[in-house]
KOLLUM-154943 format. One record per atom (N, C-alpha, C): residue number from 1; atom name; x, y, z. Coordinates in pm, 1 decimal, decimal comma. Layout:
N
LUMKE    nr   atom          u          v          w
LUMKE   NUM     CA          X          Y          Z
...
//
This chain:
106
LUMKE    nr   atom          u          v          w
LUMKE     1      N     8909,8     8295,9     6357,1
LUMKE     1     CA     8905,9     8377,5     6444,1
LUMKE     1      C     9059,4     8339,4     6530,0
LUMKE     2      N     9135,7     8467,3     6510,6
LUMKE     2     CA     9243,8     8444,1     6583,5
LUMKE     2      C     9268,7     8459,5     6762,3
LUMKE     3      N     9353,8     8400,4     6761,0
LUMKE     3     CA     9377,2     8376,6     6937,5
LUMKE     3      C     9316,1     8470,7     7026,4
LUMKE     4      N     9351,4     8619,4     6997,4
LUMKE     4     CA     9365,9     8719,1     7118,3
LUMKE     4      C     9216,8     8766,1     7052,4
LUMKE     5      N     9137,0     8712,5     6984,9
LUMKE     5     CA     9000,4     8779,0     6928,5
LUMKE     5      C     8852,0     8692,4     6979,4
LUMKE     6      N     8875,9     8655,1     7114,3
LUMKE     6     CA     8769,7     8564,0     7165,4
LUMKE     6      C     8642,3     8684,5     7209,1
LUMKE     7      N     8543,9     8687,5     7183,3
LUMKE     7     CA     8450,1     8783,2     7236,3
LUMKE     7      C     8340,6     8716,2     7311,8
LUMKE     8      N     8342,9     8788,7     7458,2
LUMKE     8     CA     8261,9     8756,2     7545,8
LUMKE     8      C     8355,6     8707,7     7672,8
LUMKE     9      N     8513,4     8694,6     7647,5
LUMKE     9     CA     8614,6     8634,1     7791,1
LUMKE     9      C     8656,5     8747,2     7820,4
LUMKE    10      N     8621,5     8904,7     7773,2
LUMKE    10     CA     8711,9     9029,8     7826,7
LUMKE    10      C     8600,3     9135,7     7841,5
LUMKE    11      N     8605,2     9154,4     8003,8
LUMKE    11     CA     8520,9     9250,9     8037,2
LUMKE    11      C     8509,7     9391,3     7970,4
LUMKE    12      N     8430,2     9439,0     7894,2
LUMKE    12     CA     8476,6     9597,3     7845,7
LUMKE    12      C     8474,3     9660,4     7969,7
LUMKE    13      N     8613,2     9733,1     7924,9
LUMKE    13     CA     8628,8     9880,9     8057,1
LUMKE    13      C     8527,8    10011,5     7973,1
LUMKE    14      N     8476,7    10055,8     8083,9
LUMKE    14     CA     8371,8    10195,7     8058,2
LUMKE    14      C     8433,3    10259,2     8119,6
LUMKE    15      N     8446,9    10377,9     8026,2
LUMKE    15     CA     8504,3    10526,9     8088,5
LUMKE    15      C     8442,5    10617,0     8176,4
LUMKE    16      N     8470,4    10622,4     8289,2
LUMKE    16     CA     8418,7    10672,4     8442,6
LUMKE    16      C     8415,3    10816,3     8449,3
LUMKE    17      N     8335,6    10877,1     8470,9
LUMKE    17     CA     8396,0    11027,9     8548,1
LUMKE    17      C     8302,0    11073,3     8678,1
LUMKE    18      N     8404,0    11159,7     8728,2
LUMKE    18     CA     8320,8    11194,6     8874,1
LUMKE    18      C     8187,5    11275,4     8878,6
LUMKE    19      N     8098,5    11213,0     8957,0
LUMKE    19     CA     7959,5    11261,4     8949,1
LUMKE    19      C     7940,7    11454,5     8933,2
LUMKE    20      N     7849,0    11491,4     8898,7
LUMKE    20     CA     7888,9    11653,8     8878,9
LUMKE    20      C     7784,2    11699,4     9018,8
LUMKE    21      N     7725,3    11599,8     9066,9
LUMKE    21     CA     7646,1    11671,5     9175,7
LUMKE    21      C     7704,8    11713,5     9323,7
LUMKE    22      N     7816,6    11557,2     9355,2
LUMKE    22     CA     7914,1    11562,9     9476,2
LUMKE    22      C     8010,0    11590,3     9410,0
LUMKE    23      N     8078,1    11570,5     9271,9
LUMKE    23     CA     8211,8    11624,9     9238,3
LUMKE    23      C     8300,7    11525,8     9297,8
LUMKE    24      N     8258,9    11388,1     9298,7
LUMKE    24     CA     8321,4    11300,9     9325,6
LUMKE    24      C     8262,2    11223,6     9474,6
LUMKE    25      N     8275,7    11288,2     9584,0
LUMKE    25     CA     8295,4    11283,0     9683,8
LUMKE    25      C     8164,7    11159,3     9743,6
LUMKE    26      N     8098,9    11141,1     9663,3
LUMKE    26     CA     7979,0    11010,1     9701,1
LUMKE    26      C     7920,8    11068,2     9793,2
LUMKE    27      N     7891,7    11183,0     9855,7
LUMKE    27     CA     7829,8    11252,1     9995,4
LUMKE    27      C     7787,4    11399,2     9959,0
LUMKE    28      N     7688,2    11457,2     9959,7
LUMKE    28     CA     7645,2    11536,9    10001,4
LUMKE    28      C     7588,4    11634,7    10094,0
LUMKE    29      N     7603,2    11796,1    10098,4
LUMKE    29     CA     7617,7    11825,4    10206,6
LUMKE    29      C     7440,6    11843,5    10220,6
LUMKE    30      N     7382,4    11785,3    10336,2
LUMKE    30     CA     7224,9    11823,4    10386,9
LUMKE    30      C     7249,3    11938,9    10503,2
LUMKE    31      N     7142,8    11957,1    10513,3
LUMKE    31     CA     7109,0    12093,6    10638,7
LUMKE    31      C     7178,3    12061,1    10732,5
LUMKE    32      N     7233,8    12006,9    10826,6
LUMKE    32     CA     7276,5    11955,5    10921,3
LUMKE    32      C     7403,8    11831,1    10903,8
LUMKE    33      N     7373,9    11776,6    10816,4
LUMKE    33     CA     7466,0    11613,4    10780,1
LUMKE    33      C     7515,5    11560,1    10653,1
LUMKE    34      N     7616,5    11517,8    10606,9
LUMKE    34     CA     7640,0    11480,1    10486,8
LUMKE    34      C     7526,3    11358,3    10457,8
LUMKE    35      N     7462,1    11360,6    10362,6
LUMKE    35     CA     7372,9    11301,8    10298,2
LUMKE    35      C     7428,0    11192,7    10163,8
LUMKE    36      N     7396,8    11043,6    10167,0
LUMKE    36     CA     7468,3    11044,0    10065,3
LUMKE    36      C     7398,5    11054,5     9922,6
LUMKE    37      N     7461,1    11088,1     9801,8
LUMKE    37     CA     7439,4    11164,4     9669,0
LUMKE    37      C     7338,1    11006,4     9614,3
LUMKE    38      N     7236,8    11122,5     9560,6
LUMKE    38     CA     7121,2    10978,1     9475,5
LUMKE    38      C     7173,5    11001,5     9343,1
LUMKE    39      N     7266,0    11075,0     9286,8
LUMKE    39     CA     7265,6    11057,6     9095,8
LUMKE    39      C     7355,2    10961,4     9117,5
LUMKE    40      N     7414,3    10931,5     9206,0
LUMKE    40     CA     7548,1    10854,1     9138,7
LUMKE    40      C     7508,0    10695,7     9307,0
LUMKE    41      N     7449,6    10715,2     9328,3
LUMKE    41     CA     7412,3    10606,5     9414,2
LUMKE    41      C     7530,0    10593,9     9534,9
LUMKE    42      N     7602,1    10708,3     9562,0
LUMKE    42     CA     7673,8    10674,9     9668,5
LUMKE    42      C     7798,8    10675,0     9614,7
LUMKE    43      N     7868,2    10654,8     9453,1
LUMKE    43     CA     7974,6    10625,1     9441,9
LUMKE    43      C     8057,1    10720,7     9431,3
LUMKE    44      N     7994,0    10828,0     9370,5
LUMKE    44     CA     8087,1    10917,7     9316,7
LUMKE    44      C     8150,5    10916,0     9140,7
LUMKE    45      N     8111,1    10819,0     9096,4
LUMKE    45     CA     8154,5    10780,4     8951,9
LUMKE    45      C     8036,7    10763,9     8902,0
LUMKE    46      N     7997,0    10832,4     8733,3
LUMKE    46     CA     7945,2    10791,4     8679,9
LUMKE    46      C     7934,8    10767,5     8498,1
LUMKE    47      N     7874,2    10714,2     8464,0
LUMKE    47     CA     7962,1    10669,7     8285,5
LUMKE    47      C     7995,4    10804,5     8242,7
LUMKE    48      N     8093,6    10841,7     8132,8
LUMKE    48     CA     8153,7    10959,3     8093,2
LUMKE    48      C     8080,3    10971,9     7971,4
LUMKE    49      N     8019,4    11092,8     7960,3
LUMKE    49     CA     7903,9    11117,4     7859,2
LUMKE    49      C     7757,5    11159,1     7884,3
LUMKE    50      N     7717,7    11022,6     7934,6
LUMKE    50     CA     7572,7    10978,8     7953,6
LUMKE    50      C     7526,4    10991,6     8099,8
LUMKE    51      N     7644,7    11014,8     8170,6
LUMKE    51     CA     7578,0    11033,0     8342,1
LUMKE    51      C     7489,6    10935,7     8364,0
LUMKE    52      N     7531,2    10796,6     8310,4
LUMKE    52     CA     7422,6    10667,6     8390,3
LUMKE    52      C     7469,4    10616,5     8512,6
LUMKE    53      N     7440,2    10569,3     8588,2
LUMKE    53     CA     7495,0    10491,5     8708,4
LUMKE    53      C     7492,0    10374,7     8703,2
LUMKE    54      N     7600,4    10283,9     8687,1
LUMKE    54     CA     7631,1    10126,9     8723,6
LUMKE    54      C     7606,4    10074,8     8804,0
LUMKE    55      N     7546,2     9940,1     8783,8
LUMKE    55     CA     7498,6     9840,9     8887,7
LUMKE    55      C     7644,2     9812,3     8963,5
LUMKE    56      N     7601,0     9781,2     9095,8
LUMKE    56     CA     7720,9     9758,2     9172,9
LUMKE    56      C     7828,2     9689,1     9156,0
LUMKE    57      N     7748,3     9571,5     9097,7
LUMKE    57     CA     7860,4     9484,4     9037,6
LUMKE    57      C     7962,3     9509,0     8939,9
LUMKE    58      N     7910,5     9593,2     8828,0
LUMKE    58     CA     7997,9     9648,0     8687,0
LUMKE    58      C     8041,3     9775,5     8782,7
LUMKE    59      N     8037,2     9828,3     8874,5
LUMKE    59     CA     8085,3     9957,4     8917,2
LUMKE    59      C     8204,7     9928,9     8987,1
LUMKE    60      N     8181,2     9814,6     9050,8
LUMKE    60     CA     8334,3     9772,0     9168,5
LUMKE    60      C     8445,7     9703,5     8998,5
LUMKE    61      N     8393,8     9631,8     8922,5
LUMKE    61     CA     8474,4     9579,0     8829,9
LUMKE    61      C     8543,8     9727,0     8751,2
LUMKE    62      N     8477,4     9810,4     8717,6
LUMKE    62     CA     8507,7     9884,0     8645,2
LUMKE    62      C     8640,6     9992,5     8766,5
LUMKE    63      N     8609,1    10019,8     8856,9
LUMKE    63     CA     8658,2    10083,0     8969,7
LUMKE    63      C     8800,8     9992,3     9019,4
LUMKE    64      N     8809,6     9873,5     8957,0
LUMKE    64     CA     8911,8     9784,5     9029,3
LUMKE    64      C     8973,2     9814,4     8916,2
LUMKE    65      N     8949,0     9836,4     8751,5
LUMKE    65     CA     9036,4     9861,5     8670,6
LUMKE    65      C     9084,5     9992,7     8682,9
LUMKE    66      N     9043,5    10081,0     8714,1
LUMKE    66     CA     9063,4    10217,1     8682,6
LUMKE    66      C     9205,4    10242,5     8836,4
LUMKE    67      N     9222,3    10117,2     8955,0
LUMKE    67     CA     9269,6    10142,2     9027,3
LUMKE    67      C     9406,3    10075,3     8999,3
LUMKE    68      N     9387,8     9959,5     8929,6
LUMKE    68     CA     9474,0     9882,5     8885,3
LUMKE    68      C     9565,5     9973,7     8757,0
LUMKE    69      N     9489,5    10048,8     8692,6
LUMKE    69     CA     9569,4    10132,5     8611,1
LUMKE    69      C     9639,9    10220,5     8654,2
LUMKE    70      N     9608,8    10298,8     8763,3
LUMKE    70     CA     9658,0    10424,3     8832,2
LUMKE    70      C     9791,5    10336,8     8945,9
LUMKE    71      N     9763,7    10267,6     8985,6
LUMKE    71     CA     9880,0    10158,2     9039,3
LUMKE    71      C    10013,4    10150,1     8917,6
LUMKE    72      N     9973,0    10100,1     8829,1
LUMKE    72     CA    10066,5    10075,5     8714,3
LUMKE    72      C    10128,0    10170,3     8645,7
LUMKE    73      N    10029,9    10317,1     8682,8
LUMKE    73     CA    10092,4    10449,3     8653,0
LUMKE    73      C    10183,6    10517,6     8761,2
LUMKE    74      N    10167,2    10424,0     8921,3
LUMKE    74     CA    10231,5    10505,1     9031,0
LUMKE    74      C    10368,4    10406,5     8974,4
LUMKE    75      N    10341,2    10292,5     8965,6
LUMKE    75     CA    10460,0    10174,0     8964,0
LUMKE    75      C    10613,3    10287,2     8856,0
LUMKE    76      N    10514,9    10318,4     8704,2
LUMKE    76     CA    10631,0    10327,2     8650,3
LUMKE    76      C    10692,4    10459,8     8679,9
LUMKE    77      N    10588,4    10544,4     8729,0
LUMKE    77     CA    10680,9    10684,0     8784,5
LUMKE    77      C    10768,6    10640,9     8865,4
LUMKE    78      N    10764,2    10551,0     8983,7
LUMKE    78     CA    10844,6    10533,1     9090,9
LUMKE    78      C    10995,6    10433,9     9048,5
LUMKE    79      N    10942,1    10392,0     8890,7
LUMKE    79     CA    11073,2    10313,5     8882,3
LUMKE    79      C    11204,8    10324,4     8907,0
LUMKE    80      N    11315,3    10222,9     8847,0
LUMKE    80     CA    11468,4    10246,3     8900,4
LUMKE    80      C    11512,9    10377,6     8831,6
LUMKE    81      N    11548,8    10444,2     8891,3
LUMKE    81     CA    11640,2    10622,4     8845,0
LUMKE    81      C    11741,7    10557,2     8824,8
LUMKE    82      N    11806,8    10578,9     8691,0
LUMKE    82     CA    11942,0    10541,5     8652,2
LUMKE    82      C    12021,5    10664,7     8691,1
LUMKE    83      N    12108,5    10651,9     8770,0
LUMKE    83     CA    12206,6    10707,2     8854,4
LUMKE    83      C    12326,9    10776,4     8720,5
LUMKE    84      N    12337,2    10879,1     8683,4
LUMKE    84     CA    12432,8    10948,8     8607,4
LUMKE    84      C    12497,8    11030,2     8687,4
LUMKE    85      N    12637,7    11046,3     8574,8
LUMKE    85     CA    12680,2    11172,8     8604,5
LUMKE    85      C    12818,2    11139,6     8757,7
LUMKE    86      N    12881,0    11228,9     8771,1
LUMKE    86     CA    12930,3    11221,8     8908,1
LUMKE    86      C    12916,0    11148,1     9034,6
LUMKE    87      N    12754,1    11189,6     9082,1
LUMKE    87     CA    12670,7    11088,4     9159,5
LUMKE    87      C    12706,1    10974,2     9156,7
LUMKE    88      N    12720,6    10889,7     9075,7
LUMKE    88     CA    12699,1    10752,3     9041,6
LUMKE    88      C    12829,9    10698,0     9118,4
LUMKE    89      N    12931,4    10786,1     9151,0
LUMKE    89     CA    12986,2    10677,5     9243,1
LUMKE    89      C    12945,5    10686,6     9369,7
LUMKE    90      N    12883,2    10777,5     9400,9
LUMKE    90     CA    12799,4    10786,9     9551,9
LUMKE    90      C    12692,3    10710,8     9581,4
LUMKE    91      N    12643,7    10700,5     9451,2
LUMKE    91     CA    12514,0    10630,9     9497,2
LUMKE    91      C    12497,6    10489,2     9470,4
LUMKE    92      N    12605,6    10428,6     9378,5
LUMKE    92     CA    12649,0    10233,7     9357,7
LUMKE    92      C    12751,4    10224,8     9439,5
LUMKE    93      N    12754,2    10149,0     9510,4
LUMKE    93     CA    12857,4    10074,7     9565,8
LUMKE    93      C    12973,6    10004,8     9483,0
LUMKE    94      N    13111,2    10062,3     9483,8
LUMKE    94     CA    13178,1     9977,7     9401,9
LUMKE    94      C    13271,7     9875,0     9483,3
LUMKE    95      N    13263,9     9877,5     9595,2
LUMKE    95     CA    13346,2     9762,9     9675,0
LUMKE    95      C    13481,2     9749,9     9709,5
LUMKE    96      N    13528,8     9841,2     9643,0
LUMKE    96     CA    13683,3     9870,4     9613,5
LUMKE    96      C    13731,2     9950,6     9763,2
LUMKE    97      N    13647,7    10016,2     9844,8
LUMKE    97     CA    13716,6    10054,9     9999,1
LUMKE    97      C    13734,6     9938,1    10064,3
LUMKE    98      N    13786,2     9995,5    10182,8
LUMKE    98     CA    13864,5     9893,7    10284,8
LUMKE    98      C    13725,7     9815,9    10375,2
LUMKE    99      N    13744,2     9678,7    10358,0
LUMKE    99     CA    13625,6     9596,9    10424,8
LUMKE    99      C    13493,9     9566,8    10299,1
LUMKE   100      N    13559,8     9620,0    10171,8
LUMKE   100     CA    13429,2     9611,9    10083,1
LUMKE   100      C    13346,3     9705,7    10084,2
LUMKE   101      N    13395,3     9816,6    10154,3
LUMKE   101     CA    13327,0     9965,7    10159,6
LUMKE   101      C    13289,1    10018,4     9989,0
LUMKE   102      N    13247,6    10132,9    10006,1
LUMKE   102     CA    13234,9    10193,4     9873,2
LUMKE   102      C    13368,8    10301,0     9850,3
LUMKE   103      N    13413,6    10310,4     9729,7
LUMKE   103     CA    13541,8    10387,2     9738,7
LUMKE   103      C    13540,5    10512,8     9634,2
LUMKE   104      N    13540,6    10618,7     9713,6
LUMKE   104     CA    13516,3    10741,2     9599,6
LUMKE   104      C    13670,7    10821,2     9548,0
LUMKE   105      N    13751,1    10811,2     9618,7
LUMKE   105     CA    13857,0    10871,4     9610,0
LUMKE   105      C    13857,6    11034,4     9654,5
LUMKE   106      N    13780,5    11072,3     9756,5
LUMKE   106     CA    13779,2    11150,8     9849,2
LUMKE   106      C    13893,0    11176,9     9941,8
//
């Protein structure tokens, strides 16, 4: 076995989808007030394709995986934007002005 192929030490990623009954909201509207959705046990998520409900321990782990993935995607979208073109001299300080301020030549 190679170094990265150790079985049993890595949690399986289970694909989740929003519950079809509550549409991922975890509650359904009763006659007078909201009730906890019984199809997804109030989580709003079920296993993709089979619509099985995960145990609370597994659900917490899988939701943590989804949150970490979403945070990585957000960080990638917010990443440093490279300023190009004429606006570069206004956005990045060149410290050539009086007192080390930005000098743009205007």
